[in-house]
N, C-alpha and C positions, 0 to 999 in steps of 0.2 A: 487532218488529212492523212497523217502517218499512222493513225490508229489501226487501220485494216492490215497493213504489212506487219506491224508489231504483233497483232493478234494472230496472224497466220504463222509467224515465226514461233511464237509462244505455243500455239497449238501443235505445231510439228515437234517441238521439243518435248512436249507432254507425250505425244504418240511414240516418240523414240524411246521413252522410258516406260511405256505401258507393257507390263509383263503378260498381258493377254494377247498380244500380237506376237506372232512367231519371230524369233531372233533374226533370221535372215532378212525379213522385211523391215524390222526395226533398224538393222544395220544399214540397209539402203536408205531409209529415212534419215538417219544420222549423217550418212555420207552426202545426201542431197542438201543438207544445210551447211556444209563446210564451205568456207570462202575460197573456192577453187576458181582460178581465172579460166574464162572460157565457158562454153555451154554444157560442160560435162555434168555438173551438179544439177542444172536445170533439167536436163534430159532424164536424169535418174528420177527426179521428182515428178516429171510428166509421166513416167512409167509407173511409179509407185502410187501416185495420187489416185488414179482410177481404181486400182486394186483396193486401196483403203476405202474408197467411197463405195465400191460394190460389195465388198465382203466384210468390212469392219465399220459400217456406217454408224452404228450406235456408239462405238468407241470414239469415232471422229467427232460426233456431236458432243460427247462428254468433254473431249479435249477442247473443242471450240468454246463451250460454256466456261470451262475452267480458265481458258485464256482471257476471256472477257472479265472474269473475276480478278485475275492478276492485274489486268490493265486498270481496273477500278481501284485496286489497292495501291497501285503506284501513283495514283492521282491523275491518270490520263483521262 
């Protein structure tokens, strides 16, 4: 049951390090995964997510596939 959230987190980490995405957008992604109390980080991800989906869909798919590979390597 916890596979999907782990995969999402891993995919976001991969996207935050992807050099093909502009630095300001990567910075927002990295900020969005910080453990900040309250809804601030979630709001940032809600803003950045549709931008990534609309303009960087191919990179998002690659990160999603890589995150699945990482989960398999970890024994999940």
